[in-house]
C-alpha positions in Angstrom: 186.8 -43.1 89.4 184.8 -44.5 86.5 184.9 -42.7 83.2 181.1 -43.0 83.0 180.8 -41.0 86.2 183.0 -38.1 85.0 181.5 -34.6 84.7 183.3 -33.8 81.5 183.8 -36.1 78.5 186.3 -36.2 75.7 185.6 -34.3 72.5 186.3 -35.9 69.2 185.8 -32.6 67.3 187.5 -29.6 68.8 189.1 -26.4 67.7 192.7 -26.7 66.4 195.1 -24.6 68.3 198.6 -23.4 67.5 199.9 -25.7 70.3 199.4 -29.4 69.8 199.3 -29.7 73.6 196.3 -27.5 74.0 194.5 -29.3 71.2 195.1 -32.7 72.8 194.3 -31.5 76.3 191.0 -30.1 75.1 190.1 -33.2 73.1 191.0 -35.4 76.1 188.7 -33.5 78.4 191.4 -32.0 80.7 190.9 -28.3 79.9 188.4 -26.0 78.3 189.1 -22.6 76.7 187.2 -19.7 78.3 188.8 -17.0 76.1 192.1 -16.4 74.4 194.9 -17.6 76.6 192.6 -18.5 79.5 191.6 -22.1 80.3 189.5 -23.9 82.8 190.8 -27.1 84.4 188.1 -29.8 84.0 187.8 -32.8 86.3 190.6 -34.8 84.8 192.9 -31.8 84.4 192.4 -30.7 88.0 193.2 -34.2 89.3 196.4 -34.3 87.3 197.4 -30.8 88.6 196.7 -31.8 92.2 198.8 -35.0 91.8 201.7 -33.1 90.3 201.5 -30.5 93.2 201.5 -33.3 95.7 204.6 -34.9 94.2 206.4 -31.6 94.2 205.3 -30.8 97.7 206.6 -34.2 99.0 209.9 -33.6 97.3 210.2 -30.0 98.5 209.5 -31.1 102.1 212.7 -33.1 102.1 214.9 -30.1 101.1 213.0 -26.9 102.1 209.8 -25.2 103.0 206.8 -24.2 101.0 205.9 -20.5 100.6 202.8 -19.0 99.0 203.4 -15.4 97.7 200.7 -13.0 96.6 200.1 -12.3 92.9 199.4 -8.7 93.7 202.0 -6.4 95.4 201.8 -2.8 96.5 202.9 -0.2 94.0 205.3 1.3 96.6 207.5 -1.8 96.3 207.8 -1.4 92.6 208.5 2.3 92.8 211.1 1.8 95.6 213.1 -0.5 93.4 212.7 1.5 90.2 210.9 -1.3 88.4 207.6 0.5 88.0 209.0 2.8 85.3 210.4 -0.2 83.3 207.2 -2.3 83.2 205.4 -2.3 79.8 201.8 -3.4 80.5 201.3 -4.2 76.7 204.5 -6.3 76.4 202.7 -9.7 76.6 199.7 -8.5 74.7 199.4 -10.7 71.5 197.2 -8.1 69.7 
């Protein structure tokens, strides 16, 4: 893929983040920040992510099987194990 044909381009001037990684990835045109803590993978970032996934998938196929689990689970499972009462929804809230 030619750089001239890419949808996104590098940014020489970008916001400085607490993380040097986030700053470099945004400057390089790999990610774009949507809101605090939320990023969009741009063309280059998605290509890198897909290649990493493929490498991991190939290695996992030699020793096991891939499983895709849901991000949302029924509340009954949390209540049955007693974890529902211990969850603090504001624990990861930076504000």
